[in-house]
N, C-alpha and C positions, 0 to 999 in steps of 0.2 A: 621388467622393461616395458612389456605390453601395457600393464596397468598405469604406467606413468607417461604413456604416449598420448598424443592428441588423437581425437577420433574415438571410435568404438573399439575397446580392447577385445580382440578376437581370440578368446581362450576356449578350449573344449571342456565340457563338463567332466570333472574328475582331475583336470590338470592341477587344480588347487590343492589336491591331496595326494599327488604323486602317481596318478594313474597314467601309465605310459603306452598302453595297448601293445607293448613289446615292440615299439617302433613302427607299428602298422597304422598309417594315417588313413586307411580306407577299410576300417573294420566293421562296416555296417552289415556285412553279410556273415559275420562270424558270430555264431551263437555259442560261445564258449568263454573261457577265462580271459581271452584277449579283449573282448568287448564288455564284459560284465564289470560293474562297479563293486569293488570290495569295500564294504562299509566298516569292516573290522580293521581300523587303522593301527599300524604300529606307531611307536613313539616318534620316529622320524617323519612319518606322514602326518601325524597330528601337529607336529611343530610347523611343517610346511603349510598346513591349512590355517593355523593361527597367524603365521607370518603373512600369508596371502590376504587374510581378513584385515590385518593392520594396513597393508598397502592399499587395499580397496577402500578402506575408511579414509585414508589420507587423500586419495583421489576424490572421493565424494565431498569431503570438507573443503577442498581448495579448488576453486574454478580455474586457476592457472593451469591445472592439469587436464582440463576438458573445455578448452575455449571453443567458441562457436565460429570464429573467423580465423583466417590465415594470419600468420605472423607477418609483420612489416619489416623486421630486421632493423628498426630504427627507434629513436626516442619518440615517444608519443607526447603530444603537448600536455604539460602538467606532470609528466613522470620524471623520475630521477634517472632512470636507466632505459636502455633499449628493451623492447619486448622480449627479444631473445638474443643471446650472445654466446658464441662458441669459443671456448678458452683452451689454451695449451696448459700443460702442467705447471709452467712458470707463472700462470695467472694472467698472461696477456692474450689478446684476441688472436685466434687462428688466422693464418693467411690462406689465400687461394692455393698456393703451392703445397701447403701442409694438408689441405683437404684432398688434393689430387695426387699426393706423393705415394700413398699406399702404405707408409710405414708407421702411421699413427696408431698407437695402442692404448693411450690414455688421453682423455680429453674431458672437458666439462661443458655443460649447457646451463647457462643462467637464464631463468625465466623471471622477468620483471613483473611482479604482481600489481604494480601501480601503472603498468603500461598496456592495459587491455582496453580496446575500443569496443566495450560491450556494456549493455544495460540490462537490468533485471526487468521483471514483469511490471514494476511500478515506474519504470523509466529512470531509475537511479543507476549511476555508473557502478559497474562491478570492479571492486578492488580486492587485492589479495596480498599475501606475503610474497616475498621474493625467495626463490629456491635456486639451489645449485645442485645439479645432478652430475656426479663424476663417474665416468665409465672407465674401468681399467680392464682391457681385454688381454693385456700381457700376463705373463706367468709370475712376474716379480712384483713385489710391493713398490709402489711409486709414491713420491712425495708431491702433493699438489698444493701450489701456493694459492691460498684463498683470496678472492677479489677484495680489494680495499678501496673501491671507488668512492665510498662515502666515509668521511672521517668518523672514527669510532665504531665502525661496523664490526660486528662479530657474527659468527655462524654457530649454529647448534646442529648436531647430527640428529636426524629424524629417523632415518632407516638406513641400514647397511646389510647387504646380503652376506657380508663377511662375518657379521655379528648380529644374527636375526633377533636376539633378545638381550639388548644391552642393559647395563645397569641404569637406573634412574636416579637423579634427574640427568637429562642429557648434558654432555660436555660442551662448554662454550669455547670456541676457538677464535682467536683474534683475526680480523682481516689483515692480509699481508703475511700471516703466519702459514706454516705448513700443516697439511692434513695427510696422514699416512693412509693410503688406499691399497688394500691388499689386491694381489693379482686375481683376475677373473671375478671381479666384483663390481657392484654398483652401490654408491653411497649418495644419499639425499640429505642435503643440509638446508636449513631455513635461516635466512638472515634475521638476526636478533639485534635490536638497537638498545 
């Protein structure tokens, strides 16, 4: 989640390979196993490191994940979609009441890649793919209806914490169709046309 957030991802050295410090977030004065880095990674820690590398590479390749300016929450001139849209599992935009209700366990965040008001070093407008991040904080699998705001839009799974090493090529899911999102997971989809 941190690597897909805007701004600088604040992770501690070793987080990417399962270093927990035994839950001690103030281990600077501990000169023992709590603060040492164990470079002999077991299989689970190696998989976590590889998964973290894949997410970091996704962030690096796509400027929509590290914008320089705040979101406007609206359609930007020349774009097809709003720069950011928060969605319910039925695919419709969340209401103010749903934000404040406290019972929301599954929601989506669509990032419009063509809706960035940013320019590169040569003065050319920065454009990117459109992504949908689905967060399921509940314990049960949820069916999330994929946005279908553009005719013929489909989505492909890029990353899922529920299946860190999926089979290739990625599965294409039609807009308006359902996507199964396991409990306690994050799924990232890219809009494919």
